[in-house]
N, C-alpha and C positions, 0 to 999 in steps of 0.2 A: 176920422171916424169910418169913412168907406174902406180905408186900407185896413182897419181893425177888423171889420166885418169881413173883408177878402180873406185875410190869415185865418180868421176863426172857421170860415167855411172849408178852407183848404186842410185845416186839422181835423176836423169832423170827417173829411173825405178820406183822409189816409188812415184814420182810426177805423172806419168801416171796412176798408180794403184789406188791412191786416187783419180784422177780425173775420173776415170771409175767408183769406188764405188760410188760417189757422184751422177754420172748419171744414175745408176742402181736404186739409191732410188727415183730419181725424176720420173723414169719410172713406179713406182707404179700406180695401178688403181687410177685415181682422182675421181671416182664416189663411191668409197668405203663408204666415210663418208655420201655421200648424200643418197646411199641405204641404210644404216643404219638408218638414219634420216626419210626416207620414211617409214620405218617399225615401227617405234617408234611415228609417228605422232597421236594425238588423232581423233578419228573418230568424225565427226561433230555433234553436239548434236541436236536431233529431237525435235521441238518444240510440245507441248502438243496440240492435236487438240480440239478446242471447239465443242461441241457437238449442242450447240444453238448459234446463232449469238447474239453479243452486240446490246442489244435492245436500240432503239431511238426513238424520237416521229416519224421519217420518216418511221420506220420499224416495229413499235410495233403492229399497228393494222392487219397488214396481217401475221404477225407471228401468232398471237393469235387467228385469224380465223381460220387459218391451225390446231392450237393447240387443238382449241374445237371441232374439227371434229375428232381428233385422241386420244383425253383424255376426257373421259366421266364420269370420278370420280366426284361425286359431294357431297359426307359426308367426314367431318373431325372432327377430335378431337384435341383440345386445352388442353395440360397438363399444370397445374400451381400447385404451392405449396399448394394451396388450393382445389385443386381437378380437375377434368376434365369437359369441356364444350364440347358438341357435336353440330356441325352445320350442316344444310343442305343447302346447296348452289344451288341456282335457275338457270335453265336450260335456262331460258328466256333472263337472264343478262349474255349472254355468255362470252363476252370480260372480265368481272369483275370475273366471275367463272373460266374461264381458267386462268387468271392469278394468283388467289389465288392457283389454283391447281398447276400452274408450279411453282412458289414461294414455296409451301410447299415441292414439290418434290426436288428443289434445296436446301433445310434445311435452306431457308432464316431465317424463324421464330424461329428457336431455338436459345434459350439464348436472344432472345429479351425481351421487357419488355411491360406491360401495365405502361404507362408513364404519362397518363392523366387522374385523377379520379375526376368525378363530382357526389357526391352522389345523388341519385334520379335522374339522367340525364343520363349519359354514362360513360363506360370506354373504353378508347383508348388504343390499342396496336399496335405492328410492329415497334418499334422504340427503340434506348437505346442511353446512352451517351458513350457508348462502341466503341472505334475507328475501332474495327473489324466489327461491324456492317455497318458502312460507307463504309468500304473495300469491304464488299459482294455487296453492291449496285453498287458500282463503277464496280466491276466485271460483275455484272449482266446487267447494263446499266441504264442510266438515261433516263426517258421517263413517261407521263401522259397518263390517260386514258379519254376518254370524257364521260361526264355523260349519264345514260340511265335510265331516271325517269319515262317513260312512259308505264311502264310494269303493272303498278297496284299495286305496292309493296309500302307499306306506313310504317313509322317509329313506329310501334306498340313495344310494350315491348318485348324484345328478338331479335329485328331486328339487324341484322349485314349490317352495310353500310360503305361507303368508303369516307372519308373526302376529301375536296379540297386541293390543294397544297398550300403551305404558300406563294408562290411567287403571285406577282399582277395577279389577275386570275379573269377576269370577267366573265369568261364562266364555272367556277366551274369545272376546270378539276381535275380528281382525283389524289391524291398521290397514286400509285400503292402497295407501301410497307406498308400502313398503314389501319386500319381498325377500325371501333368503334361498341360497342354493347350497344343497347338503354336499359338501367334499369329502367327507368322512369316508375311507374305506370301509366298506361292509355297512355303511348306512349309519344312521342316527335314529334307531326304532324307539328310544326311550321318549322320543316326541311324538310318535303316533298315537292318534286320538284326541290331541291336544291341539294341533294346528293342521290347516288344510293343506293338503298337497293337490295342487291344481295345473302341475305340468312337470315335464322332465327336459333335461339338456340332451338335445340329438347330435349336436357336435359342439365341440369345444370346451371340453373337459379339461384339455391341457391348459386353456387360458384360466378356467377356474383354479386349477392346481397353482397356477403361477401368482396369481393375484393373492390366494391365501398364504403364500410364502412370504408375502411382504412383512417388513418389520413393522409392528404396533408399539403404541404407548399403553399405559398400564389400564387405560379404559378400552382398549382393543381398536381403538381407532388408528388408521394407518400413519405412519409418519409423514410420508408423502401421500397427497389427495389422488386417488383412483376414480377418475370421471368414468360415468357412464355417457360417452358423447352423444349417443342417441339410440333411440329403440325404434325400429321399424316392423311393420308388417312384411312378411316374405310368403311366396307360395310354396 
């Protein structure tokens, strides 16, 4: 009997010790895992701030009006595989000048192409069939510029002008990402009053002539790509 009583006491003691052990484990700090997770959480990512607003038909004119006052550069150099073309932009056509300087500083024109060539008429540039160019446009914004044809500038040989958008466009709103240079001897004055002349070639008409002489397909696209390697501001 004494032996049975002793065994019973031992069992009760062990059960109490095991219960106390489990209770001690459950008393460990509940926020230990939370604290560790807190220290290993990733810092929130910081979005890259735009230096300029995304341009639209609603804000582009106000933007370029201000940009014109703060950015007075008016000379650019177009570098191609055929040589360089220097251009003077007219201060009087301020929205078109400011637009061209803005796009130059954004490196938009780099690796675009002279994509339309009509010998003894014009060479037209600022576009490409490369999707990355379309992505650049999307990043900068979608907008058009109104014509500014009453400044006395006409489509003489060497004039740089802005084509109208390809959309249904009764008001000849200009496509800001493109431009054309008149190569025709004697000029292309049937364009006067419809498109905005906003500059002229000061050096490199021989390069324009060489580009204009390249072979094209039925849609006036050159058979070999003619890249604008870059456009830069010069003094």
